[in-house]
N, C-alpha and C positions, 0 to 999 in steps of 0.2 A: 430290418425286419421284412419278412416275406409278405407280399401283397395279400396272399390268401389268409394270413394270420390277422392282418389289419381288418379285413372285411368279415371275419368270422362272426356269425350270429347277428350281423348288423342289418341285413336286408339291403345293403348297398349294391348297386348294379355296376359291374365293370364295363365301361364303354371302351376303354383302351388299356392295354397292359396284359400281362400274363400272371397267373396265380403264383408262380414260383419266383418272380423277379424280386430283387432287393429294393426296398424303398428307403430313402434316406431321410425323408421328412414329409409331413402332410400339412395342407392348409386349405381352407375354403375361401381364401382371399388370393386372387391371381397375382396381386402385387407382392406377395410373400414367397411365391414359388421360386425354387432353385432347381438346378440340374439334378435329375434323379428323384425328384419329389413326386408325390401323388396329389392331384388337385381334386378336391371334393366339391362337385357342383351341386349346391344345395337348393332344393325347391322350397318355396314358401316364404321367402324373405321379400323385402321391398323390391330388390332387383333379382331377377331369376339367375341363379348361379350358372346355368348352362350358357348364358350370354357371354360369359367370360372364359369359356373353354379355349377359344383361339388365343387369347392373351396368355393363358396359363401354359399352353403348348409352346408359344413363342418364348416364354421365360424358362423353358426346359423341363416341363412336366413330362414324366415318362409313363404315367398312368393317369387315367381320368375315371372318376367314380361318380355315379349319379346317386344322390342321397336325399332322404328327407331329414328332418331335424333329429329324429331318433337315431337314424343310421349314422349321422355325423357324430353324435355323442358316443355311440358304441365304438365307432372306428377310432375316435380320439382316445378312449379308455384302452382299447386294444394296443394302439401304437405305443402308448407310454407304459405298457405292461400292467394295466389294471391296478394302479397304485392304491386305489381306495380299498382293495381287498387286503392290503398289507398294513394299512393304518387302522386305528380305532377312529372311525369317522362319525362325528356328531353333527347333526343339522338341526336348525330351528326355523320354524315358520310361524307367521302370525302378523298382524298389522303393526303392532307396537312392541318395542323391547328386543327386537332381533339383534341389533348391533350391541346393545349393552350386554345381553346374555352371552353371546359368543365371545365377546371381549373378556368378560368376567371368567368364563370357562377357560379361555386361553391362559389367563394369568393364574387362575386357581390351580390348574394342572401343572403349570410351570413351577409354582410354589410347592407342589407335591412331589417334585423331582423329575418330571417328565419333560422331554423336549417336544415342543408343539408347533403346529402350523395354524394359521388363522386366515379365513377368507371372509372379509366383511365389507360393508359399505365404505368404511373409512379408509382401510388399507388392507393389503394382504401381507402376511408374515410367514417366513420360513425360519423358525427359530427366532433370532433377533433381526434377521434380514428383512427389510421392508420393500414392498412393491406397491406401486400405486394401483388403486381399484377404480374401475370405470363404472361398473354396474353392481347392484346389490348382489346378484348372482352372476358370476362371469360366464363367458362362453365355454363350451366343453373343452376346447383345445387348451385354453388358459388354465382351467381348473385342473385338468389332468397333468399338464406340464408342471404346474406348481406342486401338485401332490407328488409327482415323481421326484422333484427337487427336494421336497420334505424328506422322502425316504433316503435320498443320497446324503442328506445332512444329519441323518440320525433321528428324525422325528418319529414318534410313535402314535401321536394323537393329532387329529385335525378337526377344527371347529369351524363351521361355515353357516352363513345365512342362506336361507332358501326362500326366494321370493315367489309369489304367485305367478308372475310373468315368467320367471325362470322355469317354473314347473310346467306351465302351459306350453312354453317353447322347448321343452324337453332338454334343457341345459344340464340337468342332473341325471338324465338317463344313463344307465350303465354304471352308476356309482353304487357302492355297497355300503349302506349306512348301518352302523351298529346301534345308534340311538337317534331317534327323531323326537323333537320337542314341539308342542303347540302352545303358544302363549295366549293369544286372544284374536278376535276377529271383529273389526269395526270398519267404518266407512273409509275407503281409500281405493285408488286405482280404478274407479268406475269409468274413467275416460278410456281405459283399455278393455276392461271386462264387460262394460255396459250394464250388467245387473249384479246385484249382491249375490244372487244364487250362483252365477257363473264364477264370481270371485271365490265363493266358498268351495265350489266344485274343484277349482284349480288347486286350492290349498289342500283339499282332501286327497288329491292325487299322490301327495307325498307319503301319506300313511297307507294308502291302498297298495303302494308298490313295495312296502317293506317285506323283508324275508321273515320267516317265523323265528329265526334266531335273534332278531333285532328286538329292541325295546322301544315302545312308543310311550312318551311321557306327555300327559295332557292336563291342562288347567280346567278342572271341572267347575270352577266358579264362572267361567265363560259359558254362555248358553249353547255355544257350538262345540264345547270341549269334548263332549261324549259323541257328538255326531262325527267329529274328525276320525275317531278310532272305530266307528262301526264297521264290521266285517274286516277289521285289520288282523293280519296273521301274526303280527308281532306280540310279544308279551306287553300288556298294558299296565302302566304305572300312573297313578293320579296324584295331583297336588292341589291344595286349596288353602285359602285363608279364612273360609267361611263355613265349609261343610265337611262331611265325612270324606276322607281321602287317605291314600297310602302315606302321604307326607303332608304335615300341617304346619302353619306358621301363624303367630299372633304378634302384632306390634305392641310392645310394652311401654316404650318411651320413644319420643321423637323430638328432634331439634335441628337447627341448621347444621350442627356438627355431626349428626348421624342418628341412628336408631338402635334401640335394644330390642331384639327379637327373641321369641321363643319358638324354636324349630324342633318339632318332635320331642318336646319335653326338655330340651337343652337351651340355655340362654346363649345368645350370640350378639356381639356388638358389630355394627357395620357403619362405615362412613357414608354410605348411600342414604338418601332420604326419600320418603314417599311410599305410599302403599303399593304403587306400581313396581317400585324397586324391591319391596318385600316379595312380590310375586317373582320377579327376576331372580332374586337370591334363592328362593325356594326351588325354582326350576333348575338352577345350577347345582344345588345341593342334591336334588333328586337324581340328576344325571351322574353326579360324582358317585353316589351310593350305587346306582345301577351299574357303573363301570368298575365297582369293586373297592372304592375308597372307604376307609373307616369313617363313620360319621363324625367322631371327635376331630380327626385330622382334617376333614373337609371344613368343619366349622372354624377351627383355628386359622386355616388358610383364608377363609372367607372374611374373617374379621380384619385382615390386613389389606383387602382389595379396595381399589378406588373405581369410580364409575368411568365409563368410556368418555372420551373427549366430547364436549358440547352437550353433555347430558346433565342438567341441573348443576352447572358450574357457577358458583357464587363468587363475585368480585366485590369486595367492600370498598366504599368510597367515603368522601367527606360528608358531614352532616348526618352520619349514621345510615347513609344510603347503602343498599345492597342490590347490585345488578345480577340477575340470574340468566345465564345463557342456556337455552335448551332447544333441541331439534324438533320439538313438538310441531307437527305440520298436518295433523289430522284432528278432527273435532274431539275424539276420545282422548288422544294424547294431551291436547291443550287443556281439556277439562281436568285430567288427572294432575297435571302440573299446577294449575291454578288452585285446585283443592288442596294439594300438598302445601303450597306456600301460604294459603290462608290458615290452614290448621297449625302450621309452625309459628306464624306471627299474626294472630287474629286482629291485633290492634293497629297494625301498620297499614298505611295506605298501600294498596296493591295496584300497580300500573301494568297493563298488558300491551306490549307493542308486537304487532304481527302483520303479515301479509299472506298472499297465496301465490303459488307458482303459476306462471303463464303456460299455455299449451298443455294443461293438465286438467284433471277432473274439476269441472266448473261447479258441479252440483254441491260440493262441500263448502264453497265460499260463504254463502249465507249461514250455514251451520256453524262455521268457525266464528262468525260474528256473534251469533246467539250464545254460544258457549262463553266467549270472551266477555260479553255484556253481563252474563249471569255471575261470572266468577271474579271480575275485577271492578275496582272503583273508578278506573279511568282507562280509556282505550286510545291507542295511537295506531291508526291503520296506515300501512305504508307498503312499500314494494318488497317482494321476495326475489325470486328469479323470474322476472316478467317474460323473459324470452321474447317471442315475436308478437306478443300481445301488448297493447298500450296499458301502462300501469294504471292510468286513470279509469280505464274500462274495468280492470280487475277490481279496483277499489269500489267502483260503483256497484258491482255485483255483490261484493262483500257486505256493503251497507244495506242491501235489501233484507239482510237478516236481523237488522236492528229495529227495535220499536222506538217509541218517542223517548223513553228514558235512555236507551242506548245511544241514540243520536245526540242527546244532550251531553253525555259524558265522553263522546268520541271526537277526536280531531283527525284529520287526514293530511299526511305529509308524504308526498311521493318519493322524495329522496331519502333513502333509508338512513344514511349517515346523519342527515339533518334531523330526521325523526328521532334517532337515538339521542342526539344532543338535546333536543327539546324534552324528551322523556326524562332524562337525568337532571337537567337544569331546572325544570319546573315542578319536579316531584316534591312532596312535603318532606320535612326532616324525618329520618328513620324509615322512609318508604322502601318497599320492595318493588323493583322494576324488572318484569319478565320480558326478555327479548326472545321471542319464539320464532322458530322456523328455520334458522340457519345452522345453529349448533356448531358442529365441527367444521363446517364449510368455510374455507378462506377465500371465497370468490362470490361474485354475483353475476348472473347472466342477464344482460340487458340486450335485447335484439339477438344478434348472433355473436355478440362479443362477451367473452369471459373475463371479467375484471377482478383484480385483487380486492378483496373485501373481507377483513377479519374483525369481527365484532369485539374480540378480546382487546385488540389494539385500539379500536375506537373508544371503548369504554374507559380504558386506562388513560388515554389521551385527554378525554373530557374530564375525568375525575382529577387529573393533574392540573388542568386549567382551573377547575373549580376550587382546588385547594390553595391556589396562589393568593 
């Protein structure tokens, strides 16, 4: 591709190279540069990109571009042929439910006969081909490379998570979204955004940037649902489980095996549980209809879907025990899961095991404790991904959210595997034990070490020992 076409409408400044020269590849990492590539020296990251220009030239860079984050994203889209313009691109933003919603959409549209791509926290998919994910929203070069591959493999739809950090860092600049979904906004990422107002502003950037031909789908039961789409040029579609909206849902029946829903006057059975999942299902139904699917066809496909890995996954064990693994790591998500489990099995003892991540938003730690205390009969406070913080210090901050009653029903065990063992072995018969915070993750980060840690394996091992 010609250099002039790569930098078109990007605002990138050409430091070395000529507009008409052919460029074989682009990167903002000097370690990836090859002969004939362009190096994008990006301003605004932890290390100034211009510091690596000598290394990029030594590696064979034939052109050097000075970029901000927006220019990087637009150059990436241009180099890969603007693949988002040729796909039906659907993005979702919100605090909770992003992974579940995009995963459900990916499987829903696959069932409707389309070949799809998925960009999510858990993994990225091109059709059935899996690629590991590093961030909730990948960098622009990775996003556009994957979308280009989706087109090569015959995909017509792409579903992706759009995080507040990804929006603030302009990782999705230059992408052409057909549908944007807002789920909810609660306490999270304030270690990065500092204030809730700034967190909201970054989320709203997604809808402010939509084209008038796009569709903005918003949850009007969330107090920020209408704020998100203020001054939005796209066509606005609303969904609700409580108030007047374009698409409505009611939960008719619920148990550990699933829910019976009424969606826009039609009944639909789903294997997912919890009111928060009723919202997720209503969101994907709204998106499917906006994209031209027949309502009946969408509901039939929805009835066959399963949740994303690590989202309310139940494992039954001896003595009538049920361990539930869920990714809930914010106060709102934890409250939703505990409420769901209590409503399904009100007479069971409900045990909540949780921790909080290190080097992340510290202000939500006592809030997590307060929510757990209110929703569970017994608490086990333990480690999550402690990273470079001491687990004991994190637990001490969590405990500040407990009152006297909470402290009486809480125990603290730093080692998470030992905590899980204790939770399962000391629970009452027929108890429900929620393991919150890890979900799909099969690792734990302690210090700078990433260790294998799969709660599914641990639960099954302990249950097997208990059954002997």
